N, C-alpha and C positions, 0 to 999 in steps of 0.2 A: 465502390463496394469494399467494405472492410472484410478482412478474413473472418471466417466463422470459427468461434471457439467451441470445440467439441467436448462432450462429456458423455457419460454412460446413458444419459436421458435422451440426447439428440443424435448420437452417432448413427443409429439405424436409419433415421429419417434423412439426415443431412448427407450421409455418405453412401450407404448401401442402397437406399431407394432413390438416390439422385438420378435425374434424367440427363445430367451432363457429367463429364469427367471431373473428379475431385482430387486435387493434390492435398495430401494430408502430411503436415509437418509434425512428427512426433518429437517433442522437446521436453526440457526440464529447466526449472528456475536456476539450478545449481550448475548448469552446463555452460561453460564459456563459449564454445563454438555455436551453441544454440542461441545465446544472446547476440552473437555476431550476426546470426541469420535473421533476427527479428526485423531489422529495417529492410532487408532484402525481400522477405516475405510480404511485408507491408507494401513495398514498391511493386512487387509482382501483382498483388491484389488490385492495386490502383491501375496499373498498366493493362491488366486483363479485364477491367470493368467493361461490362456490356458484351463480353464474349461468352460463348457457351462453355464456360469452365467455372469451377468453384475452388477457392483457396481456403484451407482450413488448418487449424492447429489443435493438437491434443497434448496437454501436459501429462506426461507419463506417470507422474506421482499422483495425479488426481484420477487418471483413467487407467489405472494399473491393469485391470482385467482386460481391457481392450488392447493395451500394449502387449500383454502376454499372449493374447489370442493371435496377434499378428507377428509374434516372435521378435519383438523389438528388444535387442540385446545391448545396443548402444545408441546414443543420441548425439547429434540430430540424425534422425532417420526419416526418409521420405517415401511415401507410396502414392502412386496414382491409381485411383479406383475408377473403373468404368463398368456400368451395368452391375454394380455390386461386387465386382471381382478386382483383384490387384492385377494391373496390367504392366506396371513398371515399378521398380523399387531400387533404392540405393541408400547408402549411409555416408554421412559427412557433408560438410558445407559445400555449397555450389554457388556459382555466380548467378546473377539475375538472368543473363543471357542463356546460360546452360539450363536453368529451370524453365524458361520460356520455350526453348527449343524442345525439351522433353514433353512439355504440355501440348505444344502445337500438334504433335503426332496423334494425339487422342481426341482433339476437338471434334465435336459433332459436325 
């Protein structure tokens, strides 16, 4: 399963209405740490394939209204949504193991 690329057209369906927890990576093309996280997020999506979670990315320059709604002040920023609500959030690069550990707490 590849990570889901979010935008204003699919955010509601893919994240808010999702029946599984969703990790959203708020990132930007110009952000060095964000680029560093790209292979980590891809690996996470691969390792979590078949499990009741979803991995998604939102480019804050393309999804500015969504980023503003969720008070994204710096990137990379991560939020885990469950049942349409933010249940965990943090800013800054994380290791693959740290991301998996945070997601495991919210699996269905």
